[in-house]
C-alpha positions in Angstrom: -44.3 -13.5 21.8 -47.5 -11.4 21.4 -45.4 -11.0 17.6 -45.5 -14.8 17.4 -49.0 -15.2 18.7 -50.5 -12.4 16.5 -48.6 -13.5 13.5 -49.9 -16.9 13.9 -53.3 -16.2 14.3 -53.1 -13.7 11.3 -51.5 -16.4 8.9 -53.9 -19.7 10.1 -56.9 -17.6 9.3 -55.9 -15.9 6.4 -52.5 -17.0 4.5 -50.6 -15.1 2.1 -51.9 -16.5 -0.4 -56.0 -15.8 0.4 -55.1 -11.9 0.8 -56.7 -10.2 -2.1 -54.5 -8.9 -5.2 -56.3 -6.7 -7.7 -56.3 -7.6 -11.6 -53.9 -6.9 -13.8 -55.5 -3.7 -15.2 -56.8 -2.6 -12.0 -55.5 0.3 -9.9 -56.6 0.9 -6.4 -55.1 3.6 -3.8 -55.6 6.1 -1.5 -54.6 9.9 -1.8 -53.1 11.7 1.5 -52.0 14.9 3.0 -47.9 14.6 3.5 -48.2 16.7 6.4 -50.9 14.8 8.0 -51.8 11.8 6.5 -55.4 12.3 6.2 -57.4 11.0 3.2 -58.2 13.5 0.0 -61.3 13.4 -1.3 -62.4 14.6 -4.6 -59.0 14.7 -5.9 -58.3 13.9 -9.6 -56.1 11.0 -11.2 -55.7 10.1 -15.0 -53.5 7.5 -16.7 -51.0 10.2 -18.7 -52.1 10.3 -22.6 -55.0 8.1 -21.5 -58.8 8.2 -20.8 -58.5 6.2 -17.8 -59.2 9.5 -14.8 -61.1 8.9 -11.6 -61.9 11.1 -8.4 -60.9 9.9 -5.0 -64.1 9.1 -2.9 -64.8 10.7 0.6 -62.2 8.1 2.6 -59.7 9.5 0.0 -59.5 6.1 -2.1 -60.1 5.4 -5.9 -60.1 2.8 -8.5 -58.6 3.3 -11.7 -58.5 1.3 -14.8 -54.6 1.4 -16.6 -53.3 -0.7 -19.9 -50.3 -1.9 -17.7 -47.6 -0.3 -20.7 -44.2 0.6 -20.0 -43.9 4.1 -18.7 -47.0 4.7 -17.5 -47.9 7.5 -15.3 -50.4 8.9 -13.5 -51.5 13.1 -13.1 -52.8 13.9 -9.1 -54.2 17.3 -8.7 -56.2 18.5 -5.9 -57.0 22.0 -4.7 -54.7 23.8 -2.5 -51.9 21.1 -2.9 -49.3 20.9 -5.5 -49.9 18.2 -8.5 -47.9 15.2 -8.9 -46.8 12.9 -11.4 -46.3 9.2 -10.2 -44.2 6.8 -12.4 -45.7 3.3 -12.4 -44.5 0.0 -12.3 -46.2 -3.0 -14.7 -46.8 -4.7 -11.8 -48.5 -1.9 -9.8 -51.8 -2.4 -8.4 -52.2 0.0 -5.4 -50.7 3.4 -4.4 -50.7 5.6 -1.9 -50.3 8.8 -2.4 -49.2 12.2 -0.9 -49.7 15.4 -2.0 -48.0 18.9 -0.3 -49.7 21.6 0.3 -49.5 24.8 -1.2 -48.4 28.0 -0.2 -51.7 29.4 1.8 -52.1 32.9 2.0 -53.5 34.4 5.5 -53.9 37.9 5.7 -50.1 39.6 4.3 -48.2 36.9 5.3 -47.2 33.7 2.9 -46.3 30.6 4.8 -44.9 27.8 2.8 -44.9 24.5 4.3 -41.6 23.4 3.2 -38.8 22.5 5.1 -36.1 24.2 3.2 -37.6 27.8 3.4 -39.3 26.9 7.0 -38.2 29.6 10.2 -39.4 30.2 13.5 -38.5 33.6 13.2 -41.5 36.3 12.4 -43.5 32.7 11.3 -47.3 33.7 12.8 -47.9 29.9 13.0 -45.3 29.9 15.6 -46.6 32.8 17.3 -50.0 31.5 16.8 -48.9 27.9 18.9 -47.3 29.9 21.7 -50.1 31.6 22.3 -52.6 28.1 22.2 -49.5 26.3 24.6 -49.7 29.7 26.9 -53.5 29.5 27.3 -54.2 25.7 26.8 -55.3 25.0 30.4 -57.7 28.2 30.9 -60.5 27.0 28.9 -60.5 23.0 29.6 -62.9 21.8 31.5 -59.8 20.5 34.1 -60.4 24.2 35.4 -63.4 23.1 36.5 -63.5 22.4 40.6 -65.3 19.3 39.9 -67.1 17.7 37.2 -68.9 14.4 36.2 -68.9 12.5 32.4 -70.6 9.5 31.2 -67.9 7.9 29.1 -68.7 5.2 26.3 -65.7 3.2 25.1 -65.9 0.6 22.5 -62.3 -1.1 21.1 -63.4 -2.9 17.6 -60.6 -5.2 16.4 -60.6 -6.9 12.9 -58.3 -8.9 10.0 -57.8 -5.8 7.0 -57.1 -6.6 3.5 -59.6 -9.2 2.9 -61.3 -9.2 -0.2 -64.5 -11.3 -0.8 -64.3 -10.1 -4.6 -62.4 -12.9 -5.9 -64.3 -16.1 -6.1 -61.5 -18.3 -7.0 -59.7 -17.3 -3.4 -58.4 -20.2 -1.4 -59.8 -18.7 1.5 -63.1 -17.7 0.1 -63.7 -21.3 -1.4 -62.6 -23.0 1.8 -64.7 -20.2 3.8 -67.2 -19.0 1.6 -69.6 -17.5 4.4 -66.6 -15.2 5.1 -67.8 -12.6 2.9 -71.1 -12.1 4.5 -69.1 -10.8 7.4 -66.8 -7.8 6.0 -67.0 -4.3 6.6 -64.8 -1.0 5.5 -62.2 0.1 7.5 -62.4 3.8 8.1 -58.8 3.9 8.0 -57.7 2.8 4.9 -60.9 2.0 2.9 -60.0 -1.5 2.9 -62.2 -4.3 3.7 -62.1 -6.0 7.1 -63.4 -8.6 8.9 -64.4 -7.4 12.4 -62.9 -10.5 14.9 -63.9 -8.9 18.2 -66.0 -6.1 20.0 -65.5 -4.6 23.6 -67.9 -2.2 25.1 -68.0 -0.2 28.8 -69.9 2.5 30.0 -68.4 4.2 32.8 -68.8 7.4 34.9 -65.5 9.4 35.1 -65.4 12.0 38.6 -63.0 14.5 38.5 -62.1 16.8 41.3 -59.1 19.5 40.9 -58.3 19.8 44.7 -57.7 17.9 46.7 -56.9 16.2 43.2 -58.8 13.1 42.9 -60.2 10.9 39.6 -62.6 8.0 40.0 -64.3 5.9 37.3 -67.0 3.7 38.2 -67.7 1.1 35.3 -71.4 0.4 34.8 -71.6 -2.0 32.3 -68.9 -3.7 29.8 -69.2 -6.5 27.2 -66.9 -8.7 25.3 -67.9 -10.5 22.1 -65.7 -12.0 19.3 -63.2 -14.7 18.4 -60.6 -14.0 20.8 -62.2 -14.4 23.6 -61.5 -17.7 24.5 -58.1 -16.7 23.8 -58.0 -13.6 26.3 -56.3 -15.6 29.3 -58.4 -14.1 32.0 -58.5 -10.8 30.6 -54.7 -10.4 30.1 -54.7 -9.2 26.6 -57.7 -6.3 27.6 -55.8 -5.4 30.6 -52.5 -4.8 27.7 -54.6 -3.4 25.1 -56.0 -0.9 27.1 -52.4 -0.1 28.3 -51.4 0.2 24.3 -54.4 2.1 22.9 -54.8 4.6 25.9 -57.1 7.4 25.9 -54.7 10.9 24.8 -54.6 14.5 26.0 -53.2 16.8 23.4 -52.6 19.2 26.7 -49.7 17.2 28.3 -46.4 17.8 27.5 -45.9 13.5 26.3 -48.7 11.9 25.1 -48.9 7.9 25.9 -50.0 5.4 23.6 -48.7 2.2 22.2 -46.0 2.2 25.2 -44.2 4.9 24.2 -44.3 9.1 25.1 -44.6 11.0 21.6 -43.8 14.7 22.4 -47.3 16.7 22.1 -47.9 19.6 19.3 -48.8 21.2 22.6 -46.5 20.5 24.7 -45.0 23.2 26.9 -41.0 22.0 27.1 -40.7 20.8 23.6 -43.3 21.9 21.1 -41.7 24.8 19.1 -38.1 22.7 19.0 -39.6 19.6 18.0 -42.5 20.8 15.2 -42.6 23.1 12.7 -46.0 24.8 12.5 -48.1 25.8 9.0 -51.3 28.0 8.8 -53.0 26.2 6.2 -56.8 27.8 6.1 -59.1 29.2 8.3 -62.6 27.5 8.3 -65.7 26.5 10.7 -66.1 23.6 12.5 -69.6 23.3 13.2 -70.7 26.9 14.3 -66.9 27.9 15.6 -64.6 29.9 13.2 -61.1 28.4 13.5 -57.7 28.4 12.4 -56.7 25.4 11.0 -52.9 25.1 12.0 -50.9 22.0 10.4 -47.6 21.0 12.0 -45.1 17.8 11.1 -41.5 17.0 13.3 -38.7 18.1 12.1 -37.1 14.6 12.1 -39.8 12.4 10.7 -38.0 9.5 12.7 -38.7 10.8 16.5 -41.6 10.2 18.0 -43.7 12.6 17.5 -47.2 13.2 15.2 -48.2 14.9 12.2 -51.7 16.5 11.6 -54.0 19.6 12.3 -54.6 21.5 15.4 -58.5 23.8 14.8 -57.7 26.8 17.0 -60.6 29.1 17.7 -60.7 32.8 16.5 -62.6 33.7 19.8 -59.2 35.1 21.4 -59.5 32.2 24.0 -56.7 30.0 21.7 -59.0 26.9 22.8 -58.4 23.7 20.4 -61.7 22.9 19.0 -60.6 19.8 17.1 -57.4 17.7 16.6 -56.0 14.9 14.1 -53.0 13.4 15.2 -50.9 11.0 12.7 -47.6 9.0 12.9 -45.3 9.6 10.6 -44.5 7.0 8.1 -40.6 6.7 8.6 -41.3 6.6 12.4 -39.5 3.4 13.8 -42.4 1.7 15.4 -43.0 -1.6 15.5 -45.7 -3.1 13.4 -47.8 -0.3 13.1 -48.5 0.6 9.5 -51.2 4.1 10.2 -52.3 5.4 13.5 -54.8 8.3 13.3 -56.3 10.0 16.9 -59.1 12.4 16.2 -60.2 14.2 19.0 -63.4 16.9 19.0 -63.8 19.2 21.8 -67.4 20.8 22.8 -68.5 23.6 25.2 -70.2 22.5 28.3 -73.7 23.8 29.2 -72.8 25.2 32.2 -69.9 27.1 32.4 -68.8 27.2 28.9 -65.5 25.2 28.8 -64.1 23.2 26.7 -64.9 18.8 27.0 -63.5 16.2 24.8 -67.0 14.8 23.3 -65.5 12.1 21.0 -62.4 10.4 20.2 -61.4 8.0 17.4 -58.2 6.1 17.4 -57.7 4.4 13.8 -54.6 1.8 13.8 -53.3 -0.5 11.1 -50.8 -2.9 12.7 -48.6 -5.4 10.6 -47.9 -8.7 12.0 -45.0 -9.4 9.2 -44.8 -9.2 5.6 -47.2 -10.6 2.7 -49.6 -11.3 6.2 -53.3 -9.9 6.9 -53.0 -6.9 9.2 -55.1 -6.4 12.2 -57.3 -3.6 12.3 -58.5 -1.8 15.3 -60.8 1.1 16.1 -61.2 2.7 19.7 -64.0 5.1 20.0 -64.5 7.2 23.2 -67.6 9.1 23.7 -68.0 11.4 26.2 -71.1 13.1 28.0 -70.3 16.0 30.4 -73.3 15.9 33.2 -74.3 17.9 36.0 -71.1 19.7 37.7 -72.8 20.0 40.9 -72.7 16.3 41.5 -74.9 15.9 44.6 -73.3 11.9 44.9 -69.4 13.3 44.0 -68.4 13.5 47.9 -69.1 9.5 48.6 -67.8 8.5 45.2 -64.5 10.3 46.0 -64.3 9.0 49.1 -63.8 5.2 47.6 -60.4 3.8 47.9 -58.8 3.2 44.4 -59.3 4.7 41.1 -61.8 2.3 39.6 -64.5 0.6 40.9 -66.9 -2.2 39.0 -70.3 -2.4 39.6 -71.7 -5.9 40.5 -73.4 -7.2 37.4 -71.8 -5.0 35.3 -70.7 -7.9 32.9 -73.9 -9.2 32.6 -75.9 -6.4 31.0 -78.4 -7.9 28.3 -78.6 -6.8 24.6 -81.8 -4.5 25.2 -79.5 -2.7 27.9 -76.7 -1.8 25.3 -79.4 -0.9 22.4 -80.6 1.7 25.1 -77.5 3.3 26.1 -75.0 3.1 23.0 -74.8 6.1 21.9 -73.1 5.2 18.2 -74.5 2.1 16.7 -73.1 -0.8 15.8 -72.6 -1.6 12.1 -74.8 -4.2 10.5 -71.9 -6.8 10.4 -70.5 -6.0 14.0 -73.7 -6.9 15.3 -73.4 -10.4 13.9 -70.1 -11.3 15.6 -71.7 -13.8 17.5 -73.3 -15.4 14.4 -69.8 -15.3 12.5 -68.1 -17.2 15.9 -70.6 -19.9 15.8 -69.8 -21.1 11.7 -66.1 -20.4 12.5 -66.6 -22.8 15.6 -68.2 -25.5 13.4 -64.6 -25.1 11.1 -62.3 -28.1 12.3 -58.9 -26.5 11.3 -60.1 -23.2 12.8 -60.9 -24.8 16.5 -57.5 -26.6 16.4 -55.6 -23.2 15.6 -57.7 -21.4 18.3 -56.7 -23.9 21.1 -53.0 -23.8 19.7 -53.0 -20.2 20.2 -54.4 -20.7 23.8 -51.6 -23.0 25.0 -49.5 -20.8 23.8 -50.6 -17.5 25.5 -51.9 -18.9 28.7 -48.8 -22.0 28.8 -51.4 -23.7 29.9 -53.8 -26.7 27.8 -57.6 -26.3 28.7 -59.2 -30.0 29.3 -62.1 -29.0 27.5 -62.2 -27.7 23.8 -63.7 -24.5 25.5 -62.0 -22.6 28.4 -65.5 -21.6 29.7 -66.2 -25.1 30.5 -62.7 -26.1 31.5 -62.5 -27.7 34.9 -58.8 -28.4 34.9 -55.9 -26.8 32.9 -52.5 -28.7 32.5 -49.2 -26.4 32.7 -46.8 -24.4 32.3 -46.2 -26.4 29.0 -42.7 -24.2 29.2 -41.8 -26.3 32.4 -42.4 -29.8 30.6 -38.4 -30.1 30.4 -35.4 -28.9 31.3 -32.1 -29.7 33.0 -29.7 -29.4 35.6 -26.8 -31.0 37.4 -28.6 -32.5 40.2 -31.4 -33.8 38.1 -30.0 -34.2 34.6 -33.5 -34.3 32.5 -36.2 -33.3 34.0 -39.5 -34.2 33.1 -42.4 -32.3 34.9 -46.1 -32.4 34.5 -48.9 -30.0 36.5 -52.2 -28.4 36.3 -54.5 -26.3 38.0 -58.2 -26.5 38.9 -60.2 -23.3 37.6 -63.1 -21.6 38.8 -65.5 -24.0 36.6 -64.9 -26.5 39.3 -65.2 -23.9 42.3 -65.0 -20.2 42.2 -63.7 -20.0 45.2 -61.8 -23.1 46.2 -58.6 -24.1 44.1 -56.0 -26.4 43.6 -53.0 -26.7 41.7 -49.5 -28.6 41.9 -47.0 -30.5 40.0 -44.7 -33.4 39.8 -41.5 -33.7 38.6 -38.9 -36.3 38.1 -34.9 -36.4 37.5 -33.2 -39.3 35.5 -29.6 -38.5 37.1 -30.7 -38.2 41.1 -34.0 -40.6 40.4 -35.8 -38.6 42.9 -40.0 -37.7 42.5 -40.1 -33.9 43.5 -43.6 -32.4 43.8 -45.6 -29.3 44.8 -49.5 -29.3 46.0 -51.1 -26.0 46.6 -54.7 -25.4 48.0 -55.9 -21.9 47.7 -59.1 -20.4 49.1 -60.7 -17.1 47.8 -62.7 -15.1 49.9 -63.9 -13.6 46.7 -65.2 -15.6 44.0 -63.5 -15.6 41.0 -63.9 -15.7 37.3 -61.5 -18.4 36.5 -57.9 -18.3 38.7 -57.3 -17.4 42.4 -54.7 -14.7 41.5 -57.0 -12.4 39.9 -57.3 -9.0 41.2 -57.8 -7.8 43.9 -56.4 -11.1 46.0 -58.1 -12.2 48.9 -56.8 -15.8 49.0 -55.8 -18.1 51.9 -53.2 -20.7 50.6 -51.9 -23.8 52.3 -48.8 -26.1 50.2 -46.4 -28.6 50.2 -43.5 -29.6 48.4 -40.6 -31.2 48.3 -38.1 -29.8 45.2 -34.2 -28.8 44.3 -33.2 -25.4 44.0 -29.9 -23.1 43.5 -28.9 -20.5 45.9 -28.6 -17.1 44.0 -30.6 -18.2 41.2 -33.8 -17.3 41.1 -35.5 -16.0 37.9 -38.8 -13.9 37.6 -39.5 -16.4 34.8 -39.5 -19.7 36.9 -36.0 -21.8 37.1 -37.4 -25.0 35.3 -38.2 -23.4 32.1 -36.3 -25.3 28.9 -34.4 -21.9 27.7 -33.4 -21.0 31.2 -31.9 -24.4 32.1 -29.3 -23.9 29.5 -26.0 -22.7 31.0 -24.0 -20.8 29.0 -21.9 -19.3 31.9 -19.8 -21.5 34.7 -21.6 -24.8 35.3 -23.9 -25.0 38.3 -23.2 -27.9 40.6 -24.0 -26.2 44.0 -28.0 -26.7 44.8 -30.3 -28.1 47.5 -33.4 -30.2 48.3 -35.7 -28.2 49.8 -39.1 -29.7 51.5 -41.4 -26.4 52.9 -45.0 -26.8 54.4 -46.3 -23.2 54.1 -49.5 -21.3 54.9 -50.0 -17.7 53.5 -52.7 -14.8 53.2 -52.9 -12.4 50.7 -54.8 -9.7 50.7 -55.3 -6.4 48.0 -56.7 -3.1 48.4 -58.3 -0.5 45.7 -55.7 1.5 46.8 -52.9 -0.7 45.4 -51.7 -1.7 48.8 -51.6 -5.7 48.9 -50.6 -7.5 52.3 -48.8 -11.1 52.4 -48.1 -13.3 55.4 -46.9 -16.4 55.9 -45.7 -19.1 58.4 -43.3 -21.8 56.6 -41.5 -24.7 57.6 -38.3 -25.8 55.5 -35.8 -28.3 55.5 -32.7 -28.1 53.7 -30.3 -30.7 52.3 -27.4 -29.9 50.2 -27.6 -31.5 47.1 -24.7 -31.8 44.0 -21.2 -30.4 45.3 -22.6 -28.4 47.9 -21.6 -29.4 51.1 -22.1 -28.1 54.8 -19.4 -28.4 57.0 -19.6 -27.3 60.3 -16.8 -24.1 61.0 -15.4 -25.6 64.4 -15.3 -29.1 64.0 -15.2 -28.9 60.3 -17.4 -32.5 60.2 -20.3 -32.7 57.5 -23.9 -31.6 58.9 -26.4 -33.4 56.9 -29.3 -30.9 56.9 -31.0 -28.1 58.9 -34.6 -26.8 59.5 -36.4 -23.4 59.6 -39.5 -21.8 61.1 -40.0 -18.5 59.9 -43.0 -16.1 60.0 -43.0 -13.3 57.2 -44.8 -10.1 56.3 -44.4 -8.3 53.0 -46.1 -4.6 52.3 -46.2 -3.9 48.2 -47.4 -0.6 47.2 -47.7 0.3 43.5 -50.1 3.7 43.7 -51.5 4.2 39.9 -51.0 0.7 39.0 -53.4 -0.8 36.5 -55.1 -4.3 37.1 -53.9 -7.2 35.8 -55.2 -10.9 36.0 -53.0 -13.6 35.0 -51.9 -16.3 36.1 -48.5 -15.4 37.2 -49.5 -12.0 39.2 -48.8 -8.5 38.5 -45.2 -9.0 38.2 -45.4 -11.5 35.3 -43.3 -10.7 32.2 -46.3 -10.6 29.8 -47.9 -7.5 32.1 -47.2 -5.0 29.9 -48.0 -2.0 32.1 -44.9 -1.1 34.1 -45.4 2.7 34.4 -46.4 2.7 38.0 -43.8 2.5 40.7 -43.9 0.0 43.3 -42.2 -0.3 46.7 -42.0 -3.5 49.0 -41.3 -3.9 52.5 -40.6 -7.3 53.7 -39.6 -8.6 57.2 -39.0 -12.2 58.0 -38.7 -13.8 61.9 -37.0 -17.3 62.2 -38.2 -18.8 64.9 -36.7 -22.2 67.2 -40.2 -23.7 66.9 -41.3 -26.6 65.2 -37.7 -28.2 64.6 -36.4 -24.7 63.7 -32.8 -24.5 64.1 -32.2 -20.7 64.0 -34.0 -17.5 65.3 -33.2 -14.9 63.1 -34.8 -11.4 61.7 -34.1 -10.5 57.7 -35.2 -7.2 56.6 -36.0 -5.8 53.1 -36.6 -2.6 51.2 -37.1 -2.2 47.5 -38.4 0.3 45.0 -38.9 0.0 41.5 -40.0 2.9 38.8 -39.6 3.2 34.7 -38.4 6.8 34.5 -39.5 8.1 30.6 -37.3 10.7 29.0 -40.2 12.2 26.9 -39.2 10.8 23.6 -35.7 9.8 24.5 -36.6 6.6 25.4 -36.6 5.2 29.4 -34.8 4.0 32.2 -36.0 1.0 34.4 -34.6 1.4 37.6 -34.4 -1.1 40.4 -33.2 -0.4 43.6 -33.2 -2.9 46.5 -31.6 -3.6 50.1 -31.6 -5.6 53.1 -30.0 -6.4 56.3 -30.1 -9.3 58.6 -29.9 -9.0 62.0 -28.7 -12.3 63.4 -26.0 -14.9 63.7 -26.5 -17.4 60.4 -25.2 -20.2 58.3 -24.1 -18.6 54.8 -27.4 -20.4 53.2 -29.5 -18.4 55.1 -27.6 -15.0 54.3 -27.7 -13.1 51.4 -26.6 -14.3 48.1 -26.7 -11.6 45.4 -29.2 -13.4 42.2 -27.0 -14.8 39.1 -28.3 -15.8 36.0 -25.7 -18.4 34.1 -28.0 -19.0 30.9 -27.9 -17.2 27.8 -31.1 -15.4 28.6 -30.9 -11.9 29.9 -33.5 -12.2 33.0 -34.4 -8.9 34.9 -32.4 -8.4 38.4 -29.9 -10.8 37.9 -26.0 -10.6 37.5 -24.4 -11.6 34.3 -21.2 -12.3 34.9 -21.2 -12.9 38.5 -20.5 -16.5 39.6 -23.2 -18.5 41.3 -22.4 -17.9 45.0 -19.5 -16.0 44.3 -20.5 -13.3 47.2 -22.1 -13.5 50.1 -23.0 -11.1 53.0 -25.9 -9.9 56.0 -26.8 -6.5 54.3 -27.0 -5.4 50.7 -27.8 -2.5 48.5 -28.4 -3.4 44.4 -28.9 -1.2 41.7 -30.2 -2.3 38.3 -30.5 0.6 35.7 -31.6 -0.1 31.6 -32.1 2.5 29.4 -34.0 1.9 26.4 -33.0 4.4 23.7 -35.7 3.8 21.3 -33.4 4.5 18.5 -32.6 8.2 19.2 -28.9 7.5 18.3 -29.7 5.0 15.3 -31.9 6.4 13.7 -28.9 9.1 12.4 -27.4 6.5 11.0 -28.9 5.5 7.7 -28.1 1.4 7.9 -29.5 0.9 11.4 -32.0 3.6 10.8 -33.1 1.4 7.8 -33.2 -1.8 9.8 -35.0 0.3 13.0 -32.4 -1.0 15.1 -32.6 0.4 18.5 -29.9 1.0 21.3 -30.1 -0.2 25.3 -27.5 0.2 27.7 -27.3 -1.1 31.5 -25.3 -0.6 34.8 -25.9 -3.4 37.9 -24.3 -2.9 40.9 -24.4 -4.7 44.5 -22.1 -3.7 47.6 -22.6 -6.1 50.3 -21.4 -6.3 53.7 -20.7 -9.3 56.5 -20.2 -8.9 59.5 -17.9 -10.4 61.9 -20.8 -12.7 63.4 -21.7 -14.3 60.2 -18.0 -14.6 59.2 -16.9 -18.2 59.9 -13.3 -17.7 59.3 -13.7 -15.1 62.7 -16.5 -17.0 64.8 -16.6 -20.4 63.4 -19.4 -20.9 66.3 -22.5 -22.5 64.8 -21.6 -21.6 61.0 -20.8 -23.4 57.9 -17.3 -22.8 56.0 -18.2 -21.3 52.7 -18.1 -23.3 49.9 -14.8 -22.7 47.7 -14.9 -19.5 45.3 -17.6 -18.1 48.2 -16.2 -15.0 49.9 -17.5 -11.7 51.2 -17.0 -8.3 49.2 -14.2 -6.3 49.6 -14.5 -2.3 49.9 -15.7 -2.3 46.6 -18.7 -2.3 45.0 -19.6 -5.1 42.1 -20.1 -3.5 38.7 -21.0 -4.8 35.0 -22.5 -2.7 32.4 -24.0 -3.7 29.1 -24.1 -2.3 25.3 -26.5 -3.8 23.3 -29.0 -3.9 20.4 -32.7 -4.4 20.5 -35.6 -4.8 18.2 -33.6 -7.2 15.7 -36.7 -9.1 14.0 -38.9 -6.5 16.2 -38.6 -8.6 18.9 -34.8 -9.7 19.8 -32.6 -8.1 21.8 -28.5 -8.9 21.9 -26.2 -7.5 24.9 -22.8 -7.7 25.4 -22.0 -7.7 29.4 -18.8 -6.5 30.9 -17.7 -7.2 34.7 -15.5 -4.1 35.6 -14.5 -5.0 39.1 -13.2 -8.2 41.0 -11.2 -8.9 38.1 -8.5 -10.8 40.1 -10.8 -13.5 40.7 -10.7 -17.0 39.5 -13.0 -19.0 37.2 -14.3 -15.8 36.0 -15.7 -14.5 32.6 -14.9 -11.1 31.9 -17.5 -10.3 29.2 -20.1 -12.4 27.4 -23.2 -12.1 25.2 -26.8 -12.8 26.1 -29.8 -12.7 24.6 -33.4 -11.3 25.5 -36.8 -11.5 24.2 -38.9 -7.8 24.4 -42.6 -6.4 23.3 -42.8 -2.9 22.3 -43.8 -0.7 19.8 
């Protein structure tokens, strides 16, 4: 979805035909270091046999005239690098030229940075990096007992590869005012059009023992074209997760939703990287060794770049530059560069980060305009005495936002902003106003907003919408009981009331001709910016509804989605009509603990081929009712805030690293028409386990027990998936309602290998395909008290094909290929146990959609 939305934005504003080309006799490009990717200034270039020559600027960029005749070549030279001749095709207009460093002499040792001559033995560069790693924690500011920093964070997003010099360009002719808003990319030197700026000022507190870190956000600001697309801060939250601050001193560097091996990894650095001593130079007033590094395998999740190591015997890092290798199996990223500079603190002389610049150039699709991102972080270490620190460390949670932080005026930002905005960055508000006057732009933004949010605002601008209609994905679906199902729904927003919210839907099936509906009224004890599920939750809700459902078919993304309703397995014919009334309270604390309390009354009536048959008299039972009180505790330490309409478990939430623990207990009462008294306890945990650059395992474990005597619709039925789309926490090859139990344990493991094997196979490496393996298993037990064949009193007969587990668990495995067209995953699933059952599928293919870099 992210790829499609990004491509749609780019194509709508900058179609492939609008991207700039050069004249036939003009050649542009960039000259870079082959190890680090750093642009090289003052490199000389000459077209052989002609007088056409040029010198690169401080960004490594050049413009060179040429004749365009056959056989032309360009000669490139730079001090300290091997000269290079590059053959030119007649149509070439843009070049990226990489120069290889020549041998650099240091003392009596000569190190040549060439793969065929590299050795770890007797290599002064390897000896030096081992010393740096050994002492990497000695002089860092984290060695302080406590400290405080002021952090300025600015993220700029822009469309790249836009050129205003072509007067006949279709985009310029249609929107000529765009030429007035162009800037220059610090990464490529190409023109860019700024579309969004996000700024934040915060205070960061750190305490070593007991270890604690707190962030107090004092001010934040967002201005730009994507503001109306950022549904309740979902885009902002995901951008924070994708473009995280880095620490080169960690073993793994978390960036782009991946783990890259750090060049200072205490575990893998020397085996993963080759190192070269390139020069001695001064960084400011500090004398440093310039240490180049590159991975042995250019397709691995690692960096190229430079470390500038102090020559004072402390082996501290003064400066670092990290670049993503060009051949890495990384989606959509043309270039990524991270520059980090460190400075001494005035009080204790330890080294702290001073500025971090992250430059990224993202490609949505070939031939389209790129998305350029620059994240600047400026750090200002403050008084380590921290007189107010004790009260700050006593606060629950890791992040706190001051009241009014989003309402700072322009004068405030001009006073506190340590790095001024450039001229056209200041004019982004004017650009927004100009584009809002363009009809096709307004239509495009509204369409993209619908795709991202799955809702349609009732007003042209989301800021004024009081009612949103949706979800769009559920307008049509189908199932056995209803046939074709049509649904319309909506929700009120904070523009109508910041505390009181209403939502609901109405649905109608053409086969059963019954109206289904759900109405919810929510009161938020905290005023909301747009919708009630914004974090932290503090809501009281009441709801009433009537709808159809399938036991063991509860999907994370909803059952009435058009795609998920298309079955490829055994047709689901056992369904239920459920009428329910519920009152629910949800409360979330800053320490990531969440409490849910509910009271619910339900009436269940069999539908389709499902029958409730009394096990004693073999007579049909029309329906039954339950009255239930429930409690759930959810704890996710370290989880990032997420404000999507579907809550933290939404598929669009990309921050999945925090462990999540859930404990729930439900009590059934013989009150208000309830037919059964029962207790039902469940415990679950899920965690993403990173294996450094070798990918990650998504692990989920669940277990539960029912303490009382109940008919099968109220027992535990494993969640199965009969659709063609991969769904988390479901069994793909298990029949719907195949098993029933009153105690169970389930485990789901999915290993995303990130191309660890395929990168070593030439064709698959070229296609950038990646491997994915999974195993899922469950085992349950049915006690005699709930087995109608043993003790039939007050129980229902099991439907045909439904039974208890035997002594063995149910297990299925899969092997698949992901990253097809960057977003598609295809798996083959195989059932390993209970193969003697009738009407089962031993294997099958399922398709999934997954966003990853």
